[in-house]
Residue, then its C-alpha position, 0 to 999 in steps of 0.5 A: m569370195s563367191y556369192q550364192p543368190a539369196t533364197q529369202p529376203t537377206l540383209y548382209f553384214i559387212g565387217v571383219t568378225t561378223t560371226k561374233s557379233s550379237i546381231m546374229k542372235v538378235f536379228p531373228a528375234w527382231a525380225e519376228y517382232l517387226g513382222l519381217k517374214g522370212a528375213v535373214i542376215k548373213g555376214i561378209d568378212f573382209k580384211l582391214h583395208d581390203d582390195p577394192a575389187a573385193y568390196r566392189a564384188a560384194v556391192e555388185f552382188i547385192r545390187d544384182d541379186p533380187l532377194s539381197l535387200g541391202a547391208l550394214v557396213t562397219t569397219h570398211k565404211i570409208d574404204l568401201f565408199h571409195a571403192c564403190r562410189d560409182l556403183f551407187d545410183t543415189v548417195d545421201e547427204h551424210a554419205l556425200l559429206m563423210d565419204e562413207t557407206s554404213c548402209i546399202s539399200k534398194r528403192g525402185g531399182r536404184l542402189v542407194c548409199h547411206a551414212k547412218d552413223p551421224i544419226s545413230s551416234g547422235l542418238a547414242i551420245d545424247g541418250f547417255l549424256g543428257e541434254d546440255y551436257f557440254a553447255r553445263t560442263s564446258a568439257d572437251l571431246f577426245s576421240m582416238g581413231a579418225g575413221g567413219s565413227t569419229i567423223a560422224l560423232s564429231w559432226h553431230l557435236m560440233r555443229k553451230s546449230r547446237g548453240g552452246n551445247v558443243p565441246a570446248r575443244i575437240v581432239v582427234t588422234n590417229r596412227s596414220q596422217h591420211r585419215l587425219d587429213e581426210i577428217r580435217r577436210i570434212h570438218q572444214q565443210v561443217e559450219s562450226d566454231v569449235p576448235v579442233e586439233y588433229l594429232l598423229a598418235e603412232t603410239p599409245e603413249a601419245n594418246d596418254a599425253v592428250l589425256k593430261t590436257l583434257k578438262p574435267g568431265s571430258l568425253v573420251i572415246n575409243a573409236t579405233g576398233l582396238g578391243k574388238d577388230a584387233p586386240g588391245s587399247p589406244l592407251t597404256d595402263a599408265a594413262e590417267f583419265p581426267q576427273h569426272a570424265v565419260a569413257w566411251d568404247l564404241n565396241y561392246r564385245g571383244d577384250l575391251v581393254f580400254l573399258d578395263q583401264a577406265r574401270r580401274q580408275q572409276a572410283g578414284k576419278s569419278l568416271r562414267i563408263e559406257d560401252g557400245w551397246t546403245y550405239f549398236l542398237h541405234g546403228w542396226t535399227q536405223v539400217i534395218a528400218e532403211v533396208f526393209d522400209v519399216t518405221i522403228p521408233t528411236s525412243g519410247p515403249s517400242f524402242d524399250e521393247i526392241s532393247r529388251i529383245a536384244i538383251q534377251a537374245a544376246g544373253r547380256 
C-alpha cells in the first residue's frame, strides 16, 4: 500500500472494512461541532493478522507525515503493537499492560501509543449496567473472544479497587490457545480476587456449553468480531441465555447474528440487549480528544449533543 502525504489535518482509521463504518459520516459532523477546522478522516484496511511489515509501513508514514496527526486502531490492536512497539517514543501504562495499540497520537515530535479501550469500555459498561450491578446480582461475566477488547473490559471489571462490584466469575473463550495464554498473562498482573477461566472454544457449541453454567443476570459479550469483520456468531441458534442476562455485542453494524439470537429469547428469558453503539461513541471520542488535543466530556449535555449529532449523521 502506498501512502500520499496529507494535505489537511488527518485522522486515520486502521481496521478491516473501514468504509462501512458510521464514523465516515459522523466524523465530519463532529469535526464541525468541535471546531476541528479542515480535519478529515481516512481509512486504512488490513487483512486480519496481516504482515507485520504492512503495519510498520502505516505507522512510519503517520510518524513522518506532518499533517497525519494520529489514528484509531481496531481489530489489529494487538498485532500492530507487536509489529511496531519499537517505533513509538512513548507507550502509555494501559498499552504497556495490555500489549496493544488502539490510539496513535503525536506530542512535541514524539509518537505516542495509547490503549484507550480500558477507558471507553468502562464508560460503556458502567453506563448501561448502572452502579453496583455485580454487587447486587453476583452475576458472572462471559466474554467470547480473547482480543484487546476483552482484555480491556475484563481489566475494568475485575480490579480489586472496585470493591464488591466485580463479577462472581469471569469466563473467557477463544478459538486459539495463544490468545488465551496472552490474556492470562496480562490478568496475572492485575490486582484481583475474581476467579477467571480460560477455555479453548474451537466451535460455537463450546460457547453454548458455557452459557449453561452462567448465573442469572450474567453479562454475555460477543467480542469476537463475528457479525462485523466476519459473518456469523460465536453461538449456535440452539444456545440458551441465562435468565435476566445482559447480551452485549461490541459490534453495532454488520449482520449482528448474536443480537438476533438474543432477541429471539428476549421475552422468554427477560434479557437486556445492547449493541456496540455507545462503545463506538466513547471509543472514538476518547481517540479524537487525544489526537486533536481537545477536551470532550464523557457525560452531560455536551456528550448528549455529540451523541445526537452522531445518530443524525449515521442515520440511526
